[in-house]
N, CA, C and O atoms as a GROMACS GRO file, in nm:
protein
  316
    1UNK      N    1 -11.962  12.718  11.387
    1UNK     CA    2 -12.048  12.656  11.288
    1UNK      C    3 -11.970  12.636  11.159
    1UNK      O    4 -11.887  12.718  11.122
    2UNK      N    5 -11.998  12.529  11.092
    2UNK     CA    6 -11.933  12.497  10.966
    2UNK      C    7 -12.031  12.515  10.853
    2UNK      O    8 -12.152  12.508  10.872
    3UNK      N    9 -11.979  12.540  10.733
    3UNK     CA   10 -12.063  12.536  10.615
    3UNK      C   11 -12.032  12.406  10.543
    3UNK      O   12 -11.930  12.343  10.568
    4UNK      N   13 -12.121  12.366  10.453
    4UNK     CA   14 -12.102  12.238  10.386
    4UNK      C   15 -12.104  12.254  10.235
    4UNK      O   16 -12.159  12.350  10.182
    5UNK      N   17 -12.043  12.159  10.170
    5UNK     CA   18 -12.046  12.154  10.025
    5UNK      C   19 -12.173  12.083   9.981
    5UNK      O   20 -12.247  12.029  10.063
    6UNK      N   21 -12.197  12.083   9.851
    6UNK     CA   22 -12.316  12.014   9.798
    6UNK      C   23 -12.310  11.865   9.824
    6UNK      O   24 -12.413  11.798   9.825
    7UNK      N   25 -12.190  11.811   9.844
    7UNK     CA   26 -12.176  11.668   9.870
    7UNK      C   27 -12.203  11.631  10.014
    7UNK      O   28 -12.200  11.512  10.049
    8UNK      N   29 -12.228  11.728  10.098
    8UNK     CA   30 -12.260  11.698  10.236
    8UNK      C   31 -12.143  11.699  10.331
    8UNK      O   32 -12.160  11.672  10.450
    9UNK      N   33 -12.024  11.730  10.281
    9UNK     CA   34 -11.906  11.738  10.366
    9UNK      C   35 -11.871  11.883  10.395
    9UNK      O   36 -11.910  11.971  10.319
   10UNK      N   37 -11.798  11.909  10.503
   10UNK     CA   38 -11.760  12.045  10.534
   10UNK      C   39 -11.672  12.104  10.425
   10UNK      O   40 -11.588  12.034  10.368
   11UNK      N   41 -11.689  12.234  10.395
   11UNK     CA   42 -11.603  12.300  10.299
   11UNK      C   43 -11.474  12.338  10.367
   11UNK      O   44 -11.471  12.361  10.488
   12UNK      N   45 -11.366  12.344  10.291
   12UNK     CA   46 -11.239  12.386  10.345
   12UNK      C   47 -11.171  12.283  10.433
   12UNK      O   48 -11.079  12.317  10.506
   13UNK      N   49 -11.213  12.160  10.428
   13UNK     CA   50 -11.149  12.055  10.507
   13UNK      C   51 -11.129  11.933  10.419
   13UNK      O   52 -11.173  11.930  10.304
   14UNK      N   53 -11.064  11.833  10.474
   14UNK     CA   54 -11.043  11.711  10.397
   14UNK      C   55 -11.177  11.642  10.374
   14UNK      O   56 -11.269  11.655  10.454
   15UNK      N   57 -11.186  11.570  10.266
   15UNK     CA   58 -11.309  11.500  10.232
   15UNK      C   59 -11.339  11.393  10.336
   15UNK      O   60 -11.249  11.324  10.383
   16UNK      N   61 -11.466  11.380  10.371
   16UNK     CA   62 -11.507  11.278  10.466
   16UNK      C   63 -11.490  11.140  10.408
   16UNK      O   64 -11.459  11.124  10.290
   17UNK      N   65 -11.510  11.041  10.490
   17UNK     CA   66 -11.493  10.905  10.444
   17UNK      C   67 -11.625  10.834  10.422
   17UNK      O   68 -11.627  10.719  10.380
   18UNK      N   69 -11.737  10.902  10.450
   18UNK     CA   70 -11.869  10.842  10.435
   18UNK      C   71 -11.962  10.933  10.357
   18UNK      O   72 -11.948  11.056  10.361
   19UNK      N   73 -12.056  10.873  10.288
   19UNK     CA   74 -12.156  10.947  10.211
   19UNK      C   75 -12.252  11.018  10.306
   19UNK      O   76 -12.299  10.957  10.402
   20UNK      N   77 -12.281  11.145  10.282
   20UNK     CA   78 -12.371  11.221  10.367
   20UNK      C   79 -12.516  11.180  10.352
   20UNK      O   80 -12.598  11.211  10.439
   21UNK      N   81 -12.551  11.111  10.244
   21UNK     CA   82 -12.690  11.071  10.222
   21UNK      C   83 -12.719  10.929  10.272
   21UNK      O   84 -12.814  10.909  10.348
   22UNK      N   85 -12.638  10.832  10.232
   22UNK     CA   86 -12.668  10.692  10.267
   22UNK      C   87 -12.583  10.639  10.382
   22UNK      O   88 -12.616  10.536  10.440
   23UNK      N   89 -12.473  10.708  10.416
   23UNK     CA   90 -12.388  10.664  10.526
   23UNK      C   91 -12.287  10.557  10.488
   23UNK      O   92 -12.208  10.515  10.573
   24UNK      N   93 -12.288  10.512  10.365
   24UNK     CA   94 -12.192  10.410  10.320
   24UNK      C   95 -12.058  10.476  10.292
   24UNK      O   96 -12.052  10.596  10.269
   25UNK      N   97 -11.948  10.398  10.292
   25UNK     CA   98 -11.817  10.456  10.261
   25UNK      C   99 -11.819  10.524  10.124
   25UNK      O  100 -11.878  10.472  10.028
   26UNK      N  101 -11.753  10.641  10.115
   26UNK     CA  102 -11.750  10.710   9.987
   26UNK      C  103 -11.640  10.652   9.899
   26UNK      O  104 -11.582  10.548   9.932
   27UNK      N  105 -11.613  10.717   9.788
   27UNK     CA  106 -11.518  10.665   9.690
   27UNK      C  107 -11.376  10.713   9.714
   27UNK      O  108 -11.290  10.694   9.628
   28UNK      N  109 -11.350  10.773   9.828
   28UNK     CA  110 -11.214  10.815   9.862
   28UNK      C  111 -11.155  10.920   9.770
   28UNK      O  112 -11.034  10.918   9.744
   29UNK      N  113 -11.236  11.012   9.719
   29UNK     CA  114 -11.185  11.117   9.632
   29UNK      C  115 -11.182  11.080   9.486
   29UNK      O  116 -11.150  11.164   9.402
   30UNK      N  117 -11.214  10.956   9.452
   30UNK     CA  118 -11.221  10.914   9.312
   30UNK      C  119 -11.348  10.969   9.250
   30UNK      O  120 -11.437  11.014   9.323
   31UNK      N  121 -11.359  10.966   9.117
   31UNK     CA  122 -11.485  11.010   9.056
   31UNK      C  123 -11.604  10.934   9.115
   31UNK      O  124 -11.592  10.817   9.151
   32UNK      N  125 -11.717  11.002   9.124
   32UNK     CA  126 -11.835  10.944   9.186
   32UNK      C  127 -11.878  10.817   9.116
   32UNK      O  128 -11.892  10.814   8.993
   33UNK      N  129 -11.899  10.710   9.193
   33UNK     CA  130 -11.942  10.584   9.136
   33UNK      C  131 -12.092  10.590   9.107
   33UNK      O  132 -12.161  10.680   9.154
   34UNK      N  133 -12.140  10.494   9.030
   34UNK     CA  134 -12.283  10.486   9.003
   34UNK      C  135 -12.362  10.474   9.132
   34UNK      O  136 -12.472  10.527   9.144
   35UNK      N  137 -12.305  10.403   9.228
   35UNK     CA  138 -12.372  10.381   9.356
   35UNK      C  139 -12.401  10.512   9.427
   35UNK      O  140 -12.507  10.527   9.488
   36UNK      N  141 -12.308  10.606   9.421
   36UNK     CA  142 -12.327  10.732   9.492
   36UNK      C  143 -12.373  10.846   9.402
   36UNK      O  144 -12.395  10.957   9.451
   37UNK      N  145 -12.388  10.823   9.274
   37UNK     CA  146 -12.435  10.929   9.184
   37UNK      C  147 -12.572  10.978   9.227
   37UNK      O  148 -12.597  11.099   9.228
   38UNK      N  149 -12.661  10.887   9.261
   38UNK     CA  150 -12.795  10.926   9.307
   38UNK      C  151 -12.787  11.003   9.440
   38UNK      O  152 -12.862  11.097   9.461
   39UNK      N  153 -12.696  10.963   9.527
   39UNK     CA  154 -12.677  11.033   9.654
   39UNK      C  155 -12.635  11.178   9.630
   39UNK      O  156 -12.685  11.269   9.695
   40UNK      N  157 -12.542  11.199   9.536
   40UNK     CA  158 -12.496  11.334   9.504
   40UNK      C  159 -12.612  11.418   9.454
   40UNK      O  160 -12.626  11.534   9.492
   41UNK      N  161 -12.696  11.360   9.368
   41UNK     CA  162 -12.813  11.431   9.317
   41UNK      C  163 -12.908  11.468   9.430
   41UNK      O  164 -12.959  11.581   9.433
   42UNK      N  165 -12.933  11.375   9.521
   42UNK     CA  166 -13.025  11.402   9.632
   42UNK      C  167 -12.970  11.506   9.728
   42UNK      O  168 -13.046  11.585   9.784
   43UNK      N  169 -12.839  11.508   9.749
   43UNK     CA  170 -12.780  11.604   9.842
   43UNK      C  171 -12.783  11.747   9.789
   43UNK      O  172 -12.762  11.841   9.866
   44UNK      N  173 -12.808  11.766   9.660
   44UNK     CA  174 -12.826  11.902   9.610
   44UNK      C  175 -12.962  11.957   9.649
   44UNK      O  176 -12.983  12.078   9.649
   45UNK      N  177 -13.056  11.867   9.682
   45UNK     CA  178 -13.193  11.908   9.716
   45UNK      C  179 -13.225  11.900   9.864
   45UNK      O  180 -13.315  11.969   9.911
   46UNK      N  181 -13.155  11.818   9.938
   46UNK     CA  182 -13.187  11.796  10.079
   46UNK      C  183 -13.060  11.789  10.163
   46UNK      O  184 -12.952  11.767  10.109
   47UNK      N  185 -13.072  11.808  10.294
   47UNK     CA  186 -12.953  11.808  10.380
   47UNK      C  187 -12.895  11.668  10.398
   47UNK      O  188 -12.966  11.568  10.379
   48UNK      N  189 -12.767  11.661  10.434
   48UNK     CA  190 -12.707  11.530  10.462
   48UNK      C  191 -12.769  11.470  10.588
   48UNK      O  192 -12.806  11.543  10.679
   49UNK      N  193 -12.780  11.340  10.592
   49UNK     CA  194 -12.838  11.271  10.708
   49UNK      C  195 -12.732  11.202  10.792
   49UNK      O  196 -12.757  11.170  10.909
   50UNK      N  197 -12.614  11.180  10.735
   50UNK     CA  198 -12.506  11.112  10.806
   50UNK      C  199 -12.382  11.201  10.807
   50UNK      O  200 -12.356  11.273  10.710
   51UNK      N  201 -12.307  11.197  10.916
   51UNK     CA  202 -12.182  11.272  10.925
   51UNK      C  203 -12.080  11.210  10.830
   51UNK      O  204 -12.060  11.088  10.830
   52UNK      N  205 -12.017  11.293  10.749
   52UNK     CA  206 -11.918  11.244  10.652
   52UNK      C  207 -11.790  11.197  10.720
   52UNK      O  208 -11.711  11.126  10.658
   53UNK      N  209 -11.768  11.235  10.845
   53UNK     CA  210 -11.646  11.198  10.915
   53UNK      C  211 -11.660  11.070  10.997
   53UNK      O  212 -11.565  10.991  11.004
   54UNK      N  213 -11.777  11.048  11.058
   54UNK     CA  214 -11.787  10.935  11.152
   54UNK      C  215 -11.908  10.844  11.126
   54UNK      O  216 -11.926  10.744  11.196
   55UNK      N  217 -11.990  10.875  11.027
   55UNK     CA  218 -12.104  10.793  10.986
   55UNK      C  219 -12.220  10.794  11.086
   55UNK      O  220 -12.314  10.715  11.072
   56UNK      N  221 -12.214  10.882  11.186
   56UNK     CA  222 -12.326  10.891  11.281
   56UNK      C  223 -12.444  10.961  11.216
   56UNK      O  224 -12.426  11.051  11.133
   57UNK      N  225 -12.562  10.920  11.253
   57UNK     CA  226 -12.684  10.986  11.206
   57UNK      C  227 -12.689  11.124  11.270
   57UNK      O  228 -12.666  11.137  11.391
   58UNK      N  229 -12.718  11.228  11.192
   58UNK     CA  230 -12.719  11.364  11.243
   58UNK      C  231 -12.860  11.411  11.275
   58UNK      O  232 -12.959  11.362  11.220
   59UNK      N  233 -12.868  11.507  11.366
   59UNK     CA  234 -12.993  11.574  11.398
   59UNK      C  235 -13.010  11.684  11.294
   59UNK      O  236 -12.928  11.776  11.287
   60UNK      N  237 -13.118  11.677  11.214
   60UNK     CA  238 -13.139  11.770  11.103
   60UNK      C  239 -13.263  11.852  11.128
   60UNK      O  240 -13.367  11.799  11.169
   61UNK      N  241 -13.253  11.985  11.105
   61UNK     CA  242 -13.368  12.073  11.115
   61UNK      C  243 -13.379  12.152  10.985
   61UNK      O  244 -13.284  12.219  10.944
   62UNK      N  245 -13.495  12.143  10.921
   62UNK     CA  246 -13.519  12.214  10.796
   62UNK      C  247 -13.609  12.333  10.825
   62UNK      O  248 -13.712  12.319  10.892
   63UNK      N  249 -13.570  12.451  10.775
   63UNK     CA  250 -13.648  12.573  10.792
   63UNK      C  251 -13.682  12.627  10.653
   63UNK      O  252 -13.626  12.580  10.554
   64UNK      N  253 -13.772  12.724  10.644
   64UNK     CA  254 -13.804  12.781  10.512
   64UNK      C  255 -13.684  12.847  10.443
   64UNK      O  256 -13.682  12.858  10.320
   65UNK      N  257 -13.585  12.890  10.519
   65UNK     CA  258 -13.471  12.960  10.460
   65UNK      C  259 -13.346  12.873  10.446
   65UNK      O  260 -13.245  12.922  10.395
   66UNK      N  261 -13.350  12.749  10.489
   66UNK     CA  262 -13.232  12.662  10.479
   66UNK      C  263 -13.245  12.542  10.570
   66UNK      O  264 -13.355  12.496  10.599
   67UNK      N  265 -13.132  12.491  10.615
   67UNK     CA  266 -13.133  12.376  10.704
   67UNK      C  267 -13.008  12.377  10.791
   67UNK      O  268 -12.911  12.446  10.762
   68UNK      N  269 -13.013  12.299  10.898
   68UNK     CA  270 -12.895  12.277  10.981
   68UNK      C  271 -12.891  12.129  11.016
   68UNK      O  272 -12.995  12.065  11.032
   69UNK      N  273 -12.772  12.077  11.028
   69UNK     CA  274 -12.752  11.937  11.066
   69UNK      C  275 -12.642  11.935  11.171
   69UNK      O  276 -12.542  12.006  11.158
   70UNK      N  277 -12.660  11.854  11.274
   70UNK     CA  278 -12.564  11.852  11.384
   70UNK      C  279 -12.522  11.710  11.417
   70UNK      O  280 -12.606  11.623  11.442
   71UNK      N  281 -12.391  11.688  11.415
   71UNK     CA  282 -12.332  11.561  11.457
   71UNK      C  283 -12.296  11.573  11.604
   71UNK      O  284 -12.245  11.676  11.647
   72UNK      N  285 -12.322  11.470  11.682
   72UNK     CA  286 -12.292  11.476  11.825
   72UNK      C  287 -12.142  11.485  11.852
   72UNK      O  288 -12.102  11.528  11.960
   73UNK      N  289 -12.059  11.446  11.756
   73UNK     CA  290 -11.913  11.451  11.774
   73UNK      C  291 -11.845  11.566  11.700
   73UNK      O  292 -11.744  11.618  11.746
   74UNK      N  293 -11.900  11.606  11.584
   74UNK     CA  294 -11.832  11.704  11.500
   74UNK      C  295 -11.902  11.838  11.489
   74UNK      O  296 -11.854  11.926  11.416
   75UNK      N  297 -12.012  11.858  11.558
   75UNK     CA  298 -12.077  11.989  11.560
   75UNK      C  299 -12.175  12.012  11.447
   75UNK      O  300 -12.220  11.919  11.380
   76UNK      N  301 -12.209  12.139  11.428
   76UNK     CA  302 -12.317  12.178  11.337
   76UNK      C  303 -12.267  12.210  11.197
   76UNK      O  304 -12.157  12.262  11.179
   77UNK      N  305 -12.349  12.177  11.099
   77UNK     CA  306 -12.331  12.215  10.960
   77UNK      C  307 -12.451  12.302  10.926
   77UNK      O  308 -12.564  12.265  10.955
   78UNK      N  309 -12.428  12.418  10.864
   78UNK     CA  310 -12.535  12.512  10.831
   78UNK      C  311 -12.533  12.540  10.682
   78UNK      O  312 -12.427  12.554  10.622
   79UNK      N  313 -12.652  12.547  10.623
   79UNK     CA  314 -12.662  12.587  10.482
   79UNK      C  315 -12.786  12.666  10.463
   79UNK      O  316 -12.815  12.710  10.351
   0.00000   0.00000   0.00000
């Protein structure tokens, strides 16, 4: 199981290439653009919906104590 950062990408690994909230390409490590600023804000409150590595829609389960999201190719993210 992996843990994730507030941006929706796995911690301790290279940054993904897609936004965890909207699924659009991210800014490639540059400062957050206006387009993704709202996504960053939303990801602090809710789990990512798209895999940051492959842009696939993830299976998300929200529980009272946290959430889990699973990509069919990259496995589970837990927070």
